[in-house]
C-alpha positions in Angstrom: 0.0 0.0 0.0 2.8 2.4 0.7 4.1 1.9 -2.8 0.7 2.7 -4.2 0.5 6.0 -2.3 4.2 6.9 -2.9 3.8 6.5 -6.7 0.9 8.9 -7.0 2.3 12.5 -7.2 -1.1 14.2 -6.9 -4.7 13.4 -6.0 -6.9 11.8 -8.6 -7.0 8.6 -10.5 -3.9 6.4 -10.5 -2.3 5.2 -13.7 -3.2 1.7 -14.8 -1.2 -1.1 -13.0 1.1 -2.0 -15.9 2.2 1.7 -16.1 2.8 1.8 -12.3 4.8 -1.4 -12.4 6.9 0.0 -15.3 7.7 3.2 -13.3 8.7 1.3 -10.2 10.8 -1.1 -12.3 12.7 1.9 -13.7 13.1 3.6 -10.3 14.5 0.7 -8.3 17.6 0.0 -10.4 18.2 3.8 -10.4 19.0 3.7 -6.7 22.7 4.4 -6.2 24.4 1.0 -5.7 27.1 2.6 -3.6 24.5 3.9 -1.1 22.1 0.9 -1.4 24.1 -2.1 -2.4 21.6 -4.7 -1.3 18.7 -2.9 -2.9 20.6 -2.6 -6.2 21.6 -6.3 -6.1 18.0 -7.4 -5.4 16.4 -5.0 -8.0 16.1 -7.5 -10.9 14.2 -9.8 -8.6 12.1 -7.4 -6.6 10.9 -5.3 -9.5 8.8 -8.3 -10.5 7.1 -8.5 -7.1 5.1 -5.2 -7.1 1.8 -6.1 -8.7 -1.6 -6.2 -7.0 -1.4 -10.0 -7.4 1.8 -10.1 -5.4 0.4 -7.8 -2.7 -2.7 -9.9 -2.3 -0.7 -13.1 -2.1 1.4 -11.6 0.7 -1.6 -10.2 2.5 -3.3 -13.7 2.4 -0.2 -15.2 3.9 -0.1 -12.7 6.7 -3.8 -13.2 7.4 -3.5 -16.9 7.3 -0.7 -16.7 9.9 -2.7 -14.5 12.1 -5.8 -16.8 12.0 -3.7 -19.9 12.6 -1.9 -18.3 15.5 -5.1 -17.1 17.1 -6.8 -20.4 16.9 -7.7 -22.0 20.3 -5.6 -25.1 21.1 
């Protein structure tokens, strides 16, 4: 969710998801490798993990963990 908000420079409709993913994909590798070496090294992998589908998959895993942990024993 933070990425969704950070990517929108002004109020109003957001660009379509493929456009947002492309913008993020270009921005991540642009981070200075000297300042952010781990981010730069992971950029080729992590730029593919920023879609709504990826977000929902992660959210489901978190919620599954919460519901399993809160179950009475």
